[in-house]
C-alpha positions in Angstrom: 75.9 116.1 102.9 78.3 119.0 103.7 81.6 119.3 101.8 84.4 120.4 104.1 87.5 120.5 101.8 88.4 120.2 98.1 91.6 119.5 96.2 92.7 118.5 92.7 95.2 115.6 92.7 98.0 115.7 90.2 96.1 113.5 87.8 93.2 115.9 87.8 91.0 113.8 90.1 88.8 116.0 92.3 88.9 114.9 96.0 86.3 116.3 98.3 86.0 115.5 102.0 82.4 115.6 103.4 80.4 115.0 106.5 77.0 113.3 106.6 75.8 114.1 110.1 78.6 112.8 112.3 80.0 110.5 109.6 83.1 111.7 107.7 83.7 110.6 104.1 85.6 111.3 100.9 84.4 111.6 97.3 86.6 111.3 94.3 85.4 112.2 90.8 87.2 111.9 87.5 89.1 114.9 86.0 86.6 115.2 83.2 83.4 113.5 82.4 80.8 114.3 79.7 78.0 112.6 81.6 77.3 111.7 85.2 79.7 109.1 86.4 78.9 105.6 87.6 79.8 105.2 91.3 81.9 102.6 93.2 81.6 102.6 97.0 85.0 101.8 98.5 84.8 99.5 101.5 87.7 99.2 104.0 88.6 97.6 107.3 87.8 99.4 110.5 91.2 101.0 110.9 90.2 104.6 110.3 90.2 106.6 107.1 93.4 108.4 107.9 95.3 105.1 108.2 93.6 103.7 105.1 93.9 106.8 103.0 97.0 105.8 100.9 95.3 102.6 99.8 91.9 104.2 99.3 93.2 107.1 97.2 95.2 104.7 95.0 92.0 102.7 94.4 90.1 105.9 93.7 92.6 107.2 91.2 92.7 103.9 89.4 88.9 103.9 89.2 88.8 107.5 88.0 91.0 106.6 85.1 88.3 104.2 84.0 85.6 106.9 84.4 84.2 106.0 87.8 83.5 108.2 90.8 84.3 106.6 94.1 83.4 107.4 97.7 84.0 106.0 101.1 82.8 106.7 104.7 84.3 106.2 108.1 83.0 103.1 109.8 81.3 103.3 113.3 83.7 103.4 116.2 86.7 104.1 113.8 88.9 107.1 113.1 87.7 110.2 114.7 84.2 108.9 115.4 83.1 108.2 119.0 84.6 105.2 120.6 82.5 102.1 120.6 83.4 100.1 123.8 81.7 96.8 122.7 83.7 96.8 119.4 86.9 97.6 121.2 86.2 94.7 123.6 85.6 92.4 120.7 88.8 93.4 119.0 90.7 92.9 122.3 89.2 89.4 122.6 90.2 88.6 119.0 93.8 89.8 119.6 94.1 87.7 122.8 92.9 84.5 121.0 95.2 85.0 118.0 98.2 85.9 120.1 97.6 82.7 122.2 97.3 80.7 119.1 93.7 79.7 120.0 90.9 79.2 117.5 88.7 82.3 117.1 85.4 81.3 118.5 82.0 82.0 116.9 81.1 84.2 119.8 84.1 86.5 119.2 83.4 86.7 115.4 79.7 87.5 116.1 80.5 90.2 118.6 83.1 91.7 116.3 81.2 91.7 113.0 77.4 91.5 113.4 76.9 94.8 115.4 79.3 96.5 112.9 77.2 95.3 109.9 74.0 96.4 111.7 75.4 99.9 112.2 77.4 100.4 109.1 74.9 99.3 106.4 72.3 102.0 107.1 75.0 104.6 107.1 76.3 103.4 103.7 72.7 103.6 102.4 72.3 107.2 103.7 75.6 108.1 102.0 74.4 106.6 98.8 71.2 108.6 99.0 73.3 111.8 99.3 75.8 110.9 96.7 73.2 110.0 94.0 71.6 113.4 94.5 74.7 115.1 93.2 74.6 116.0 89.5 78.0 114.6 88.7 77.0 111.1 90.0 74.6 109.1 87.9 74.9 105.4 88.8 74.8 102.5 88.4 76.5 101.6 91.6 79.1 99.0 92.6 80.6 98.1 96.0 84.2 97.1 96.4 86.3 95.6 99.2 86.2 96.2 102.9 84.6 94.0 105.5 83.0 91.2 103.4 80.0 90.9 105.7 79.1 94.5 105.2 79.2 93.9 101.4 77.0 90.9 101.7 74.4 92.7 103.6 74.5 95.7 101.2 74.2 93.3 98.3 71.0 91.8 99.8 69.2 95.0 101.0 70.4 97.7 98.6 68.9 97.3 95.1 70.9 100.3 93.7 74.1 98.2 94.0 74.3 96.1 90.8 77.7 94.5 91.2 80.2 93.9 94.0 83.9 93.0 94.3 84.6 91.3 97.6 87.9 90.6 99.4 87.7 87.3 101.3 90.0 88.5 104.1 87.8 89.1 107.1 86.0 86.9 109.6 82.4 85.9 108.6 79.7 85.1 111.2 77.8 81.9 110.5 74.6 83.9 110.2 76.0 85.7 107.2 76.0 82.5 105.2 72.2 82.5 105.0 72.3 86.1 103.8 74.9 85.1 101.2 72.4 82.7 99.6 70.1 85.8 99.0 72.8 87.6 97.0 72.0 87.6 93.3 74.1 90.4 91.8 77.4 89.6 89.8 80.3 89.1 92.2 84.1 89.2 91.8 85.8 87.7 94.9 89.5 87.9 95.7 91.1 85.4 98.0 94.7 85.4 99.3 95.5 81.7 99.7 97.9 82.1 102.6 96.0 84.9 104.4 97.3 84.6 108.0 94.1 86.1 109.5 91.5 84.4 107.4 89.9 81.0 107.5 90.4 79.8 103.9 87.8 77.1 104.1 85.2 79.5 105.5 86.0 81.8 102.6 85.5 79.0 100.1 82.2 78.0 101.8 80.9 81.5 101.7 81.7 81.7 98.0 79.8 78.5 97.4 76.8 79.9 99.4 76.4 83.0 97.2 73.2 82.8 95.2 74.6 84.8 92.2 74.5 83.2 88.8 77.6 85.1 87.8 80.3 84.8 90.4 84.0 84.4 90.0 86.7 83.5 92.6 90.2 84.7 92.0 92.7 83.0 94.4 96.4 84.0 94.5 99.3 82.8 96.7 100.4 85.1 99.4 99.4 86.8 102.6 96.7 89.4 103.4 98.4 92.4 101.8 100.0 90.5 98.9 97.3 91.0 96.3 99.1 91.1 92.9 98.5 94.1 90.6 97.0 92.0 87.9 94.3 90.8 90.4 93.4 94.5 90.9 93.3 95.0 87.2 90.9 92.1 86.8 88.6 93.6 89.4 88.6 96.9 87.5 87.6 95.1 84.3 84.8 93.5 86.3 83.3 96.9 87.2 83.8 98.2 83.7 81.7 95.3 82.4 78.9 95.8 84.8 78.7 99.6 85.5 79.2 100.9 82.0 
């Protein structure tokens, strides 16, 4: 891990950009901490860190106020990373289907999500290795938001992640339902009831499939970007319960 820039935000949070090989990322740590901080990995959609930065830094600052360090990395084929033709083709196929008002086929969802999960999860694990080697980061570790299928895979294969907050706002391949049954860590799932780009029933079925003994579903009226503030506050309380 190589740090490339550093700045103090106005609330004292330390923001450091880094690279891990070819992968860019950002680490935020609280202004002051008497002991190594627990870590939350901030997931995000494949729109690029620059575009997602305002939302990511807001989440990071909110988490820092609760004593958490947070980190994120650029997803494969996004931002300034090399183009990924297969992913771009899958996104184009998705746009065409949605603009035509057609159902999004399983083939499109599989092509869009499964290769992304296969590529992204090992990168998140490598980032976690590097982050936990820093003296200011002590664990335990949570995962929050982003492409839900990436979170599901991480929850299955990464024992250092002890709790996860998922946003049921992305397409889920049918193959991921079997993996969901293997998830056993505590889960906090947000669902926007009127999410225009999400299959509500599929989201409910996925929640039902999770094998966790502790799992809660928080559904609110509104579209994809209409998550109310109190829902975010409840998610923060979830991580405080499980990471502190």
